C-alpha positions in Angstrom: 5.4 -46.2 -6.9 2.0 -47.0 -8.3 -0.8 -44.9 -6.9 -2.8 -48.1 -6.3 0.0 -49.6 -4.1 0.7 -46.4 -2.1 0.8 -46.7 1.6 0.7 -43.2 3.2 2.5 -44.1 6.4 2.0 -45.6 9.9 0.9 -44.5 13.3 3.8 -44.5 15.7 3.4 -44.8 19.4 4.8 -41.9 21.3 4.3 -41.1 25.0 0.5 -41.3 25.6 -0.3 -40.6 21.9 0.3 -41.8 18.4 1.8 -39.6 15.7 1.6 -40.3 11.9 4.8 -41.1 10.2 4.5 -40.6 6.5 6.3 -42.6 3.8 9.0 -40.7 1.9 8.0 -39.5 -1.6 11.3 -39.2 -3.6 10.5 -41.8 -6.2 8.9 -42.2 -9.6 5.1 -42.3 -9.5 2.8 -44.1 -11.9 -0.9 -44.7 -12.1 -3.5 -46.7 -14.0 -6.5 -44.4 -13.8 -7.3 -42.9 -17.3 -9.4 -40.2 -15.7 -6.3 -38.8 -14.1 -4.6 -38.6 -17.5 -7.5 -36.6 -18.9 -7.4 -34.2 -15.9 -3.6 -33.8 -16.2 -3.9 -32.9 -19.9 -6.7 -30.4 -19.3 -4.9 -28.8 -16.3 -1.7 -28.5 -18.3 -3.5 -26.9 -21.2 -5.4 -24.4 -18.9 -2.1 -23.5 -17.2 -0.5 -22.9 -20.5 -3.4 -20.6 -21.6 -3.1 -18.6 -18.4 0.7 -18.3 -18.8 0.1 -17.0 -22.4 -2.0 -14.2 -21.0 0.8 -13.1 -18.7 3.1 -13.0 -21.7 0.8 -10.9 -23.9 -0.8 -8.5 -21.4 1.1 -5.2 -21.5 2.7 -4.1 -18.3 1.7 -7.4 -16.6 3.5 -6.5 -13.4 0.9 -3.8 -12.8 -1.8 -6.4 -12.4 0.2 -9.2 -10.6 0.1 -7.2 -7.4 -3.6 -7.6 -7.1 -3.3 -11.4 -7.7 -0.9 -11.6 -4.8 -3.1 -9.5 -2.5 -6.1 -11.7 -3.3 -4.1 -14.9 -2.6 -2.8 -13.4 0.7 -6.3 -12.6 1.8 -7.8 -15.9 0.8 -5.1 -18.1 2.1 -5.2 -16.3 5.4 -9.0 -16.6 5.5 -8.6 -20.4 5.3 -6.7 -20.1 8.6 -9.5 -18.1 10.2 -8.7 -14.4 9.5 -11.7 -12.1 8.9 -10.1 -9.5 6.7 -11.8 -8.9 3.3 -9.9 -7.9 0.1 -11.0 -4.3 0.4 -9.5 -4.0 3.9 -6.3 -5.7 2.8 -5.6 -2.7 0.6 -6.1 -0.1 3.3 -3.4 1.4 5.6 -3.4 0.1 9.2 -4.9 3.3 10.6 -8.1 2.7 8.5 -8.6 -0.8 10.0 -10.8 -1.3 13.1 -8.7 -2.2 16.1 -10.3 -5.6 16.5 -9.3 -6.6 13.0 -5.7 -5.3 12.9 -4.2 -8.6 13.9 -5.9 -10.3 10.9 -4.9 -7.4 8.6 -1.3 -7.8 9.7 -1.3 -11.5 8.9 -2.5 -10.7 5.3 0.2 -8.0 5.0 2.9 -10.5 6.1 1.7 -13.0 3.5 2.0 -10.3 0.8 5.5 -9.5 2.0 6.5 -13.2 2.2 5.2 -13.9 -1.3 7.1 -10.9 -2.8 10.3 -12.0 -0.9 10.1 -15.6 -2.0 9.3 -14.8 -5.7 12.2 -12.4 -5.8 14.5 -14.8 -4.0 13.8 -17.5 -6.6 16.1 -15.6 -9.0 19.1 -16.5 -6.8 17.9 -19.4 -4.6 16.0 -22.5 -5.8 13.0 -23.8 -3.9 14.5 -25.3 -0.8 14.0 -25.7 2.9 16.1 -22.6 3.4 13.8 -20.6 1.3 10.7 -21.9 3.0 12.2 -21.1 6.4 13.1 -17.6 5.4 9.6 -17.1 4.0 8.0 -18.6 7.1 9.9 -16.1 9.3 8.5 -13.2 7.4 5.0 -14.7 7.6 5.1 -14.9 11.4 6.5 -11.5 12.2 4.4 -9.6 14.8 1.4 -11.8 14.6 -0.2 -14.8 16.3 2.5 -17.5 16.2 5.4 -15.0 16.4 6.8 -16.9 19.4 6.4 -20.3 17.8 9.9 -20.6 16.3 9.5 -18.5 13.2 11.8 -19.5 10.4 12.6 -22.9 12.0 11.2 -26.4 11.8 9.4 -27.3 15.0 11.2 -29.1 17.9 8.1 -30.2 19.7 4.9 -32.0 18.8 2.0 -30.2 17.2 -1.5 -31.3 16.3 -4.5 -30.4 14.1 -8.0 -30.0 15.5 -9.1 -30.6 19.1 -7.8 -28.9 22.2 -4.8 -31.2 22.9 -3.1 -34.4 21.8 -5.8 -36.6 23.4 -8.6 -35.4 21.2 -6.7 -34.2 18.1 -8.1 -34.9 14.6 -4.6 -35.4 13.2 -1.1 -35.7 14.9 1.8 -35.1 12.5 5.1 -36.9 12.7 7.3 -36.6 15.7 9.7 -33.6 15.4 12.7 -35.9 15.2 11.5 -37.1 11.9 11.2 -33.7 10.3 14.7 -33.1 9.0 14.7 -36.4 7.1 11.2 -36.0 5.8 11.8 -32.4 4.6 15.1 -33.3 3.1 13.3 -36.0 1.1 10.7 -33.5 0.0 13.3 -31.1 -1.2 15.1 -33.9 -3.1 11.8 -34.9 -4.7 11.2 -31.4 -6.0 14.6 -31.3 -7.8 15.0 -35.0 -8.8 15.3 -34.9 -12.6 15.9 -38.7 -12.6 12.3 -39.5 -11.9 9.7 -39.1 -14.6 6.8 -37.3 -12.9 4.9 -34.5 -14.6 5.2 -31.2 -12.8 1.6 -30.9 -11.8 1.5 -34.4 -10.3 4.8 -33.6 -8.5 3.6 -30.5 -6.8 0.3 -32.1 -5.9 2.1 -34.8 -4.1 4.6 -32.3 -2.6 1.8 -30.2 -1.2 0.1 -33.2 0.4 3.4 -34.3 1.9 4.2 -30.8 3.3 0.8 -30.5 4.9 1.2 -34.1 6.3 4.6 -33.3 7.8 3.4 -30.0 9.2 7.0 -28.9 9.8 6.2 -25.7 11.7 4.4 -24.9 14.9 2.2 -22.4 13.0 1.7 -21.2 9.5 1.9 -24.6 7.8 -1.2 -24.1 5.6 -0.1 -20.8 4.3 3.5 -21.9 3.5 2.2 -25.1 1.9 -0.1 -23.2 -0.4 2.6 -20.6 -1.2 4.9 -23.6 -2.1 2.6 -24.4 -5.0 3.0 -21.0 -6.6 6.8 -21.0 -5.9 7.1 -24.3 -7.7 5.2 -23.2 -10.8 7.3 -20.1 -11.1 10.6 -21.8 -10.1 10.2 -24.5 -12.6 9.0 -22.1 -15.4 5.5 -23.4 -15.7 4.4 -19.8 -15.1 6.4 -16.7 -16.2 4.6 -14.7 -13.5 3.0 -15.7 -10.2 -0.6 -15.6 -11.6 -2.1 -18.9 -10.3 -3.2 -19.3 -6.7 -5.3 -22.2 -5.6 -6.3 -20.8 -2.3 -9.6 -19.4 -3.7 -10.6 -22.9 -4.8 -9.4 -24.5 -1.5 -11.4 -21.9 0.5 -14.5 -22.3 -1.6 -14.3 -26.1 -1.2 -12.7 -26.1 2.2 -14.3 -29.3 3.6 -13.4 -31.2 0.4 -9.9 -29.9 0.5 -9.3 -31.1 4.1 -11.1 -34.4 3.4 -9.0 -35.1 0.3 -5.8 -34.6 2.3 -7.1 -36.7 5.2 -8.3 -39.4 2.8 -4.7 -40.0 1.7 -3.5 -40.6 5.2 -6.6 -42.7 6.3 -7.3 -44.7 3.1 -4.0 -44.4 1.1 -6.0 -42.7 -1.7 -3.4 -40.5 -3.3 -5.3 -40.7 -6.6 -8.4 -38.9 -5.1 -6.2 -36.1 -3.8 -4.3 -35.6 -7.1 -7.6 -35.4 -9.0 -8.9 -32.8 -6.5 -5.7 -30.8 -7.0 -5.8 -31.0 -10.8 -9.5 -29.9 -10.8 -8.3 -26.9 -8.6 -5.7 -26.0 -11.3 -8.3 -26.3 -14.1 -10.9 -24.2 -12.3 -8.5 -21.6 -11.0 -6.5 -21.2 -14.2 -9.8 -20.7 -16.1 -10.9 -18.0 -13.6 -7.5 -16.4 -13.9 -7.8 -16.2 -17.7 -11.3 -14.7 -17.4 -10.0 -12.1 -15.0 -7.2 -11.1 -17.4 -9.7 -10.7 -20.2 -11.8 -8.4 -18.0 -8.6 -6.5 -17.0 -7.8 -5.9 -20.6 -11.3 -4.7 -21.3 -11.1 -2.2 -18.4 -7.6 -1.1 -19.5 -8.8 -0.5 -23.0 -11.7 1.7 -21.6 -9.4 3.7 -19.3 -6.8 4.1 -22.1 -9.5 5.5 -24.4 -10.7 7.9 -21.8 -7.1 9.0 -21.1 -6.5 9.7 -24.8 -9.6 12.0 -24.8 -8.1 14.2 -22.1 -5.5 15.8 -24.4 -2.9 17.7 -22.3 -4.0 16.1 -19.1 -3.5 12.6 -20.4 0.0 12.0 -19.2 -0.6 12.8 -15.5 -3.9 10.9 -15.5 -2.2 7.8 -17.0 0.6 7.9 -14.4 -2.0 8.0 -11.6 -4.2 5.3 -13.0 -1.2 3.0 -13.5 -0.4 3.6 -9.8 -4.0 2.6 -8.9 -3.6 -0.6 -10.9 -0.6 -1.5 -8.7 -2.3 -0.4 -5.5 -6.1 0.2 -5.8 -6.4 2.2 -2.6 -4.5 5.5 -2.5 -4.5 9.0 -1.0 -3.0 12.2 -2.3 0.1 12.0 -0.2 0.9 8.5 -1.4 0.5 9.5 -5.0 2.6 12.6 -4.5 5.4 10.5 -2.9 5.3 7.9 -5.6 5.1 10.2 -8.6 6.7 13.5 -7.4 3.6 15.3 -8.7 2.2 18.4 -7.1 -1.0 18.0 -5.0 -3.1 20.4 -7.0 -2.6 18.3 -10.2 -3.3 15.1 -8.3 -6.6 16.4 -6.9 -7.7 17.6 -10.3 -7.0 14.2 -11.8 -8.7 12.4 -8.9 -11.8 14.6 -9.4 -11.9 13.6 -13.1 -11.5 9.9 -12.3 -14.2 10.1 -9.6 -16.6 11.9 -11.9 -16.2 9.1 -14.5 -16.8 6.5 -11.7 -13.3 4.9 -12.1 -12.5 5.6 -8.5 -14.6 6.2 -5.4 -13.8 8.2 -2.2 -14.4 5.8 0.8 -13.9 7.9 3.9 -16.5 10.6 3.4 -14.1 13.2 4.8 -13.7 16.7 3.4 -10.0 16.5 4.1 -7.5 13.6 3.9 -9.7 11.9 1.3 -8.8 8.3 0.3 -9.8 6.6 -2.9 -10.3 3.0 -4.2 -10.2 1.9 -7.8 -13.5 0.1 -7.2 -14.1 -1.1 -10.8 -10.7 -2.8 -10.9 -11.1 -4.3 -7.4 -14.4 -5.9 -8.3 -12.7 -8.0 -10.9 -11.0 -10.0 -8.1 -14.1 -10.7 -5.9 
């Protein structure tokens, strides 16, 4: 299929409304636009540079957790949640009552991402994996009664208050099994010669167009991008997340997806997607450089502590994994006595590596603020 000849689909008459029926995508794709070739080359190079950092950074898994937390927070924000990244790190009891639903949605995304990435070791990207991930995403939050873990069996819509004034009406639910089966086949079809970044760009568009769930489609669709990059070994670790770019350019993101359906302009969407990869991979590389600089500084400080170095290093490594901690959490994780923990925390606070955020004299809680700022 040549991009210039692509027909996105047709509007089908249903009872009192028309739904959009997308064309299937499991075919070879070609294009004539040289700009797209240049963007593809640049995006591939930037992705390779980012992947190289995940291979050379010591103890990379310490830092991947914050990437996942940032993605969970940003992807959820696109859907309307108001939790910021600082709050995403805090325990539920530290969250204002009116914000706990939003906080839980972010926690669900974190859990869903961890589950899906770990599951990739045994199960390839598939509708089964997406459904299992969706079920985790919907637990105990808005949408928990909207068939979590299952494709929808009724009509949904985007924008407006009902079908009569909707901005977009996805395909009728009877089409979903065939369309999602075609999408899964496209992801794994080695007989078609489509570069990976082009393939996942098309797949993300198609997923959002199908809108297979009653709720949570945006988050699962964006999570699909990372799963694909890891599942097909473009990334060794889940270090690239496009939600920050999509959130920053939210109107352009939605417009680019809509432009495919309205004007058959798949090329515009793929260019937007590749620019997102270029920009986000570059930001990710810069973040890793800053992480290495901070790690070098903290390591030098730890060495200067002599006999206290070992315990301080253990606690700081824990803060790299979870930048918001209290004494009891550290004690449980490290089996270290509380007096030693408090002495280390006082030292780290004095050096401005961590800050106490409650103002309490007892039950103090600390944030690794200098590390956290690298992800703003």
